[in-house]
C-alpha positions in Angstrom: 18.8 20.1 4.9 20.0 17.4 7.3 21.6 14.5 5.7 22.0 12.6 8.9 18.9 10.4 8.5 16.6 13.0 10.1 13.3 13.1 8.3 12.4 16.3 6.3 9.3 16.6 8.5 11.5 16.6 11.7 13.9 19.0 10.2 11.1 21.4 9.2 9.6 21.1 12.7 12.9 21.8 14.4 13.7 24.8 12.3 10.2 26.3 12.9 10.5 25.6 16.6 13.9 27.3 16.8 13.0 30.3 14.7 9.4 31.1 15.8 9.0 29.6 19.3 5.5 28.5 18.5 2.9 27.8 21.3 1.5 25.1 18.9 3.1 23.4 16.0 2.0 20.5 13.8 3.9 19.5 10.7 2.0 16.9 8.7 3.5 14.9 5.9 0.9 14.7 3.1 3.3 13.3 0.5 1.4 10.0 0.2 -1.6 12.0 -1.1 0.5 13.3 -4.0 2.3 10.1 -5.1 2.0 11.0 -8.8 4.2 14.1 -8.2 6.9 12.5 -6.2 9.4 11.8 -9.0 8.8 14.6 -11.4 11.7 15.8 -13.6 14.0 18.3 -11.9 14.8 16.2 -8.8 12.8 15.6 -5.7 13.8 14.7 -2.2 14.8 11.1 -2.5 13.0 10.0 0.6 9.7 11.1 -1.0 8.9 13.8 1.6 7.6 16.4 -0.8 4.2 17.8 0.5 3.6 19.2 4.0 0.8 20.9 5.9 2.1 23.3 8.7 -0.3 24.3 11.4 1.5 26.9 13.6 0.5 29.4 16.3 3.3 31.9 17.2 3.4 35.4 18.8 5.8 36.2 15.9 2.7 36.4 13.7 0.9 39.1 15.7 0.2 42.1 13.5 1.4 40.3 10.4 -0.7 39.7 7.3 -1.3 36.2 5.9 1.3 36.9 3.2 3.9 38.0 5.7 3.3 34.9 7.8 3.8 32.7 4.7 6.9 34.5 3.7 8.4 34.1 7.2 7.8 30.3 7.2 9.1 30.0 3.6 12.3 31.8 4.7 12.8 29.5 7.6 12.4 26.4 5.5 14.0 27.8 2.3 16.7 25.1 2.2 14.1 22.3 2.3 12.1 24.0 -0.5 15.3 24.2 -2.6 16.1 20.6 -1.8 12.9 19.0 -3.0 9.9 20.0 -0.9 7.3 20.6 -3.5 4.5 22.2 -1.6 3.6 23.7 1.8 0.0 24.2 3.0 0.3 26.8 5.7 -2.1 27.6 8.5 -0.3 30.3 10.6 -2.0 32.1 13.4 -1.1 34.4 16.3 -2.2 33.4 19.8 -5.9 34.0 20.3 -6.8 34.0 16.6 -9.5 31.6 15.5 -8.5 29.1 12.8 -9.5 30.1 9.3 -12.5 28.2 7.8 
């Protein structure tokens, strides 16, 4: 995880962009909706960036199951997950797929 003042959100976005070359990427910080969780025992990212929603469209996901897509994303942001990101809501699609409802 970057310790150069870069936000966790920006770090996650940069890593996903570099690893998956998405045609569409949105990383949404939803931490403020989970304020009661922010300082739970066990250590949390000190800037309070703990909960994110990732909306991503990438050709990498073509032919992958939903589980494989989530595993791919979790692998890319593993360092952030170890460093205090508490939750990821993931909406991962291949180009041409309709959003899940």
